[in-house]
Z-matrix of the N, CA and C atoms (Angstrom, degrees):
N
C 1 1.484
C 2 1.486 1 115.96
N 3 1.373 2 114.80 1 146.44
C 4 1.500 3 114.85 2 176.68
C 5 1.472 4 105.57 3 -125.34
N 6 1.346 5 117.98 4 142.27
C 7 1.406 6 122.63 5 179.17
C 8 1.517 7 105.75 6 -122.81
N 9 1.385 8 115.53 7 143.54
C 10 1.345 9 120.51 8 179.08
C 11 1.531 10 114.46 9 -127.64
N 12 1.349 11 115.32 10 133.46
C 13 1.552 12 116.09 11 -178.03
C 14 1.451 13 107.89 12 -130.94
N 15 1.331 14 117.13 13 122.53
C 16 1.429 15 125.80 14 -179.80
C 17 1.513 16 110.11 15 -92.68
N 18 1.380 17 117.26 16 153.51
C 19 1.360 18 122.71 17 170.64
C 20 1.553 19 111.14 18 -154.69
N 21 1.254 20 117.38 19 171.28
C 22 1.492 21 118.64 20 174.12
C 23 1.538 22 112.29 21 107.36
N 24 1.403 23 119.44 22 -8.30
C 25 1.388 24 116.87 23 178.07
C 26 1.564 25 113.69 24 -73.13
N 27 1.380 26 110.92 25 166.68
C 28 1.391 27 111.63 26 177.70
C 29 1.580 28 108.32 27 171.15
N 30 1.336 29 117.95 28 -162.31
C 31 1.412 30 125.10 29 176.56
C 32 1.593 31 110.79 30 -98.63
N 33 1.289 32 113.72 31 126.30
C 34 1.528 33 118.15 32 174.81
C 35 1.409 34 112.98 33 -138.15
N 36 1.275 35 121.52 34 148.87
C 37 1.458 36 128.43 35 179.92
C 38 1.499 37 109.75 36 -72.34
N 39 1.317 38 122.38 37 154.84
C 40 1.447 39 122.93 38 170.63
C 41 1.408 40 113.71 39 -58.15
N 42 1.404 41 116.31 40 135.88
C 43 1.424 42 123.75 41 -172.05
C 44 1.525 43 116.85 42 89.88
N 45 1.253 44 114.31 43 -12.63
C 46 1.520 45 122.12 44 176.85
C 47 1.500 46 117.00 45 -74.19
N 48 1.324 47 117.36 46 177.97
C 49 1.429 48 119.96 47 177.49
C 50 1.557 49 112.73 48 -125.80
N 51 1.264 50 117.76 49 158.56
C 52 1.544 51 124.67 50 169.72
C 53 1.417 52 103.85 51 -145.41
N 54 1.426 53 112.61 52 153.56
C 55 1.377 54 119.79 53 166.26
C 56 1.597 55 112.20 54 -122.34
N 57 1.285 56 115.91 55 124.44
C 58 1.440 57 119.62 56 -177.76
C 59 1.502 58 104.75 57 -98.82
N 60 1.340 59 110.21 58 151.21
C 61 1.526 60 116.64 59 -178.78
C 62 1.514 61 103.81 60 -126.35
N 63 1.409 62 117.16 61 151.60
C 64 1.386 63 119.20 62 172.41
C 65 1.581 64 103.32 63 -139.39
N 66 1.381 65 112.81 64 111.35
C 67 1.523 66 120.42 65 173.85
C 68 1.484 67 112.37 66 -91.51
N 69 1.414 68 107.04 67 123.57
C 70 1.450 69 115.53 68 178.84
C 71 1.535 70 110.61 69 -99.35
N 72 1.342 71 117.31 70 145.39
C 73 1.425 72 122.80 71 178.82
C 74 1.573 73 108.60 72 -144.58
N 75 1.362 74 110.35 73 164.29
C 76 1.438 75 114.12 74 -174.36
C 77 1.454 76 113.02 75 95.64
N 78 1.354 77 116.37 76 -144.67
C 79 1.519 78 120.45 77 -178.86
C 80 1.471 79 110.43 78 -78.96
N 81 1.337 80 119.95 79 72.78
C 82 1.421 81 123.07 80 -168.56
C 83 1.530 82 107.49 81 -76.33
N 84 1.326 83 118.41 82 -18.85
C 85 1.427 84 121.81 83 -172.28
C 86 1.527 85 108.33 84 -72.58
N 87 1.362 86 118.48 85 -10.49
C 88 1.349 87 126.46 86 -177.08
C 89 1.631 88 110.15 87 -86.23
N 90 1.273 89 113.17 88 -16.38
C 91 1.492 90 118.10 89 -174.42
C 92 1.478 91 109.93 90 -73.25
N 93 1.321 92 117.76 91 131.19
C 94 1.500 93 120.27 92 -177.93
C 95 1.621 94 104.96 93 -118.03
N 96 1.262 95 118.57 94 -17.24
C 97 1.522 96 116.37 95 179.97
C 98 1.566 97 103.30 96 -159.68
N 99 1.430 98 105.23 97 147.15
C 100 1.534 99 113.58 98 -179.18
C 101 1.529 100 105.23 99 -136.99
N 102 1.306 101 116.61 100 157.28
C 103 1.526 102 118.65 101 178.46
C 104 1.492 103 108.11 102 -162.86
N 105 1.262 104 111.93 103 175.38
C 106 1.483 105 129.59 104 176.20
C 107 1.558 106 110.13 105 -114.89
N 108 1.310 107 109.68 106 131.10
C 109 1.467 108 119.35 107 169.58
C 110 1.505 109 113.80 108 -125.37
N 111 1.276 110 115.97 109 162.04
C 112 1.495 111 118.25 110 178.47
C 113 1.580 112 109.75 111 -138.35
N 114 1.290 113 109.55 112 155.82
C 115 1.446 114 113.70 113 171.91
C 116 1.465 115 109.82 114 -142.02
N 117 1.357 116 116.70 115 121.38
C 118 1.447 117 121.68 116 179.78
C 119 1.655 118 106.57 117 -90.75
N 120 1.210 119 112.19 118 166.32
C 121 1.493 120 113.90 119 -179.68
C 122 1.538 121 109.62 120 -66.12
N 123 1.322 122 110.11 121 133.50
C 124 1.504 123 119.76 122 -178.32
C 125 1.475 124 116.27 123 67.74
N 126 1.350 125 117.36 124 13.60
C 127 1.478 126 117.61 125 176.98
C 128 1.536 127 110.02 126 -126.72
N 129 1.295 128 116.82 127 160.07
C 130 1.444 129 118.64 128 -179.54
C 131 1.485 130 110.47 129 -72.81
N 132 1.370 131 115.89 130 163.39
C 133 1.488 132 123.21 131 176.95
C 134 1.513 133 101.83 132 -73.33
N 135 1.466 134 110.07 133 139.76
C 136 1.367 135 121.93 134 -176.29
C 137 1.554 136 112.51 135 -132.48
N 138 1.404 137 116.42 136 143.07
C 139 1.404 138 119.89 137 176.63
C 140 1.642 139 108.30 138 -67.36
N 141 1.333 140 111.54 139 130.45
C 142 1.466 141 115.11 140 167.81
C 143 1.520 142 115.96 141 -99.43
N 144 1.285 143 114.71 142 -47.42
C 145 1.395 144 122.81 143 -178.76
C 146 1.521 145 113.70 144 -157.50
N 147 1.322 146 123.27 145 144.71
C 148 1.293 147 125.63 146 -176.60
C 149 1.457 148 113.42 147 -143.34
N 150 1.329 149 125.69 148 146.49
C 151 1.430 150 127.18 149 170.54
C 152 1.466 151 117.72 150 -135.72
N 153 1.288 152 123.08 151 155.55
C 154 1.458 153 121.89 152 -178.39
C 155 1.562 154 105.85 153 -122.55
N 156 1.245 155 112.45 154 171.35
C 157 1.489 156 121.95 155 -174.15
C 158 1.548 157 112.85 156 -64.47
N 159 1.356 158 116.78 157 -21.39
C 160 1.425 159 118.17 158 175.28
C 161 1.460 160 112.93 159 -83.51
N 162 1.345 161 120.54 160 2.37
C 163 1.413 162 122.73 161 178.64
C 164 1.480 163 118.12 162 95.22
N 165 1.288 164 119.21 163 -5.19
C 166 1.476 165 122.76 164 -179.16
C 167 1.552 166 111.49 165 -77.02
N 168 1.299 167 114.15 166 141.42
C 169 1.462 168 119.48 167 -176.79
C 170 1.647 169 110.71 168 -123.62
N 171 1.175 170 114.89 169 153.72
C 172 1.551 171 120.92 170 174.08
C 173 1.481 172 109.76 171 -138.63
N 174 1.323 173 117.02 172 135.78
C 175 1.439 174 121.78 173 -179.43
C 176 1.509 175 109.41 174 -126.26
N 177 1.283 176 114.20 175 148.78
C 178 1.514 177 120.29 176 167.89
C 179 1.516 178 109.62 177 -65.38
N 180 1.294 179 116.26 178 148.34
C 181 1.463 180 122.08 179 -171.88
C 182 1.580 181 102.68 180 -65.51
N 183 1.268 182 118.98 181 -32.31
C 184 1.480 183 121.32 182 -170.12
C 185 1.622 184 110.89 183 -69.62
N 186 1.368 185 114.65 184 -20.70
C 187 1.452 186 117.88 185 -174.03
C 188 1.551 187 111.45 186 -117.70
N 189 1.371 188 115.73 187 -11.83
C 190 1.436 189 119.17 188 -179.73
C 191 1.568 190 112.60 189 -50.64
N 192 1.265 191 120.58 190 126.69
C 193 1.464 192 123.93 191 176.50
C 194 1.532 193 109.35 192 93.54
N 195 1.371 194 118.51 193 -9.94
C 196 1.575 195 119.71 194 172.06
C 197 1.392 196 113.10 195 -117.45
N 198 1.339 197 119.11 196 -25.28
C 199 1.502 198 119.61 197 -177.60
C 200 1.485 199 104.85 198 -113.64
N 201 1.392 200 111.03 199 145.65
C 202 1.457 201 116.57 200 173.06
C 203 1.637 202 111.08 201 -129.92
N 204 1.326 203 113.95 202 127.98
C 205 1.511 204 112.93 203 174.09
C 206 1.463 205 107.91 204 -97.08
N 207 1.377 206 116.65 205 146.84
C 208 1.458 207 125.45 206 176.07
C 209 1.489 208 110.34 207 -156.32
N 210 1.285 209 110.35 208 162.76
C 211 1.416 210 121.75 209 -168.69
C 212 1.475 211 116.63 210 -140.32
N 213 1.381 212 118.96 211 125.85
C 214 1.421 213 124.09 212 -178.65
C 215 1.503 214 102.81 213 -103.96
N 216 1.251 215 121.74 214 101.88
C 217 1.492 216 124.52 215 178.80
C 218 1.468 217 114.32 216 -69.36
N 219 1.341 218 116.26 217 -23.61
C 220 1.542 219 116.69 218 177.96
C 221 1.477 220 111.33 219 -78.46
N 222 1.325 221 116.35 220 -22.99
C 223 1.464 222 116.95 221 175.56
C 224 1.533 223 111.54 222 -108.92
N 225 1.367 224 118.42 223 10.02
C 226 1.443 225 123.97 224 175.37
C 227 1.524 226 109.46 225 52.74
N 228 1.309 227 120.87 226 38.80
C 229 1.440 228 128.99 227 -173.51
C 230 1.526 229 110.68 228 -126.03
N 231 1.424 230 106.54 229 130.78
C 232 1.608 231 112.29 230 174.01
C 233 1.622 232 102.99 231 -105.19
N 234 1.342 233 108.27 232 145.14
C 235 1.486 234 115.56 233 178.53
C 236 1.523 235 109.98 234 -124.08
N 237 1.379 236 111.35 235 155.73
C 238 1.461 237 117.70 236 171.82
C 239 1.511 238 105.58 237 -135.70
N 240 1.288 239 115.01 238 107.33
C 241 1.522 240 120.82 239 176.90
C 242 1.497 241 104.46 240 -87.52
N 243 1.349 242 113.26 241 125.74
C 244 1.458 243 118.85 242 -178.57
C 245 1.582 244 108.27 243 -121.18
N 246 1.305 245 113.33 244 120.28
C 247 1.494 246 118.98 245 176.82
C 248 1.547 247 111.45 246 -123.19
N 249 1.268 248 109.21 247 159.11
C 250 1.549 249 113.05 248 -178.16
C 251 1.496 250 112.67 249 60.41
N 252 1.285 251 117.10 250 42.28
C 253 1.513 252 123.52 251 -176.18
C 254 1.454 253 106.64 252 -61.66
N 255 1.427 254 109.62 253 142.81
C 256 1.472 255 121.73 254 176.06
C 257 1.429 256 112.79 255 -118.45
N 258 1.237 257 125.20 256 157.89
C 259 1.552 258 124.84 257 -178.11
C 260 1.540 259 106.67 258 -60.89
N 261 1.351 260 121.15 259 -31.55
C 262 1.464 261 118.47 260 178.97
C 263 1.557 262 113.64 261 -71.80
N 264 1.282 263 119.72 262 -6.87
C 265 1.417 264 125.02 263 169.75
C 266 1.487 265 116.81 264 -74.16
N 267 1.328 266 114.89 265 -10.89
C 268 1.445 267 122.63 266 -178.40
C 269 1.522 268 106.71 267 -66.10
N 270 1.432 269 111.53 268 122.87
C 271 1.392 270 120.77 269 177.49
C 272 1.590 271 110.27 270 -177.58
N 273 1.286 272 113.02 271 170.66
C 274 1.479 273 118.01 272 169.33
C 275 1.580 274 111.20 273 -82.43
N 276 1.260 275 119.03 274 120.71
C 277 1.398 276 116.91 275 -172.06
C 278 1.616 277 107.50 276 -102.16
N 279 1.257 278 118.21 277 132.20
C 280 1.444 279 124.18 278 179.93
C 281 1.500 280 117.50 279 -117.46
N 282 1.262 281 113.04 280 140.59
C 283 1.499 282 116.70 281 177.71
C 284 1.558 283 106.22 282 -94.73
N 285 1.314 284 111.98 283 145.83
C 286 1.508 285 125.08 284 -175.31
C 287 1.488 286 112.63 285 -130.27
N 288 1.285 287 118.70 286 136.86
C 289 1.426 288 121.18 287 176.44
C 290 1.543 289 106.87 288 -133.61
N 291 1.372 290 116.08 289 144.35
C 292 1.414 291 121.15 290 173.42
C 293 1.534 292 111.09 291 -101.38
N 294 1.237 293 123.03 292 112.53
C 295 1.465 294 129.16 293 -176.32
C 296 1.474 295 111.85 294 -85.70
N 297 1.277 296 122.85 295 75.37
C 298 1.430 297 127.02 296 -179.16
C 299 1.524 298 109.83 297 156.80
N 300 1.325 299 115.67 298 171.36
C 301 1.517 300 113.98 299 -164.44
C 302 1.581 301 112.19 300 -80.03
N 303 1.336 302 121.45 301 -18.54
C 304 1.423 303 124.67 302 -172.24
C 305 1.449 304 112.44 303 -144.01
N 306 1.351 305 117.77 304 171.35
C 307 1.529 306 123.22 305 -178.26
C 308 1.558 307 105.19 306 -61.13
N 309 1.323 308 119.39 307 147.59
C 310 1.397 309 122.35 308 179.93
C 311 1.533 310 112.17 309 106.08
N 312 1.329 311 116.22 310 -25.58
C 313 1.417 312 118.65 311 178.48
C 314 1.594 313 107.28 312 -78.81
N 315 1.295 314 111.77 313 161.80
C 316 1.465 315 116.73 314 -178.62
C 317 1.536 316 119.55 315 -52.63
N 318 1.369 317 121.02 316 143.80
C 319 1.355 318 125.71 317 171.29
C 320 1.376 319 115.97 318 -112.93
N 321 1.389 320 115.99 319 149.37
C 322 1.452 321 120.14 320 -175.69
C 323 1.578 322 102.60 321 -122.30
N 324 1.425 323 113.05 322 149.24
C 325 1.412 324 121.18 323 -176.95
C 326 1.486 325 111.01 324 -126.56
N 327 1.251 326 117.69 325 141.06
C 328 1.461 327 122.62 326 168.68
C 329 1.537 328 115.17 327 -76.70
N 330 1.273 329 118.18 328 175.82
C 331 1.431 330 120.40 329 -174.41
C 332 1.602 331 113.12 330 -81.01
N 333 1.309 332 116.44 331 -14.74
C 334 1.376 333 123.37 332 178.49
C 335 1.480 334 112.34 333 94.34
N 336 1.344 335 115.78 334 156.32
C 337 1.485 336 125.00 335 -178.82
C 338 1.470 337 104.19 336 -140.76
N 339 1.340 338 119.28 337 132.22
C 340 1.512 339 126.59 338 -177.88
C 341 1.452 340 107.87 339 -84.77
N 342 1.314 341 111.99 340 128.84
C 343 1.513 342 121.00 341 167.36
C 344 1.474 343 109.05 342 -112.86
N 345 1.356 344 121.58 343 126.64
C 346 1.408 345 125.16 344 -178.03
C 347 1.528 346 103.62 345 -125.94
N 348 1.380 347 117.48 346 121.53
C 349 1.394 348 124.71 347 173.37
C 350 1.486 349 109.30 348 -110.71
N 351 1.357 350 111.97 349 117.00
C 352 1.379 351 117.96 350 -172.22
C 353 1.515 352 110.99 351 -166.33
N 354 1.308 353 119.98 352 153.31
C 355 1.468 354 125.66 353 178.85
C 356 1.534 355 108.56 354 -71.17
């Protein structure tokens, strides 16, 4: 079993920055990919950024150049550095992990952390 716990959300003004963290525990050696998703009110959950064990990353067009995903394997923690935040970035942000070697294996989700971008 793998458990994910997000932290770092909060209220920030437009143009500000936040760093989200996702601490993984349990059978972390089974994780082959991790990513961040978000869900705004009334909208479907969408991919924000994802990374794989080979170092490749993928970003949504709306955040590319402003957000950076990174991973500290020694701490079993995934990060999302968010800069130049916009009101449209307001959402609940979820950490996701694939527990298995390739797509199709089970995925685990954290409980989510709320990011609000507002004056």
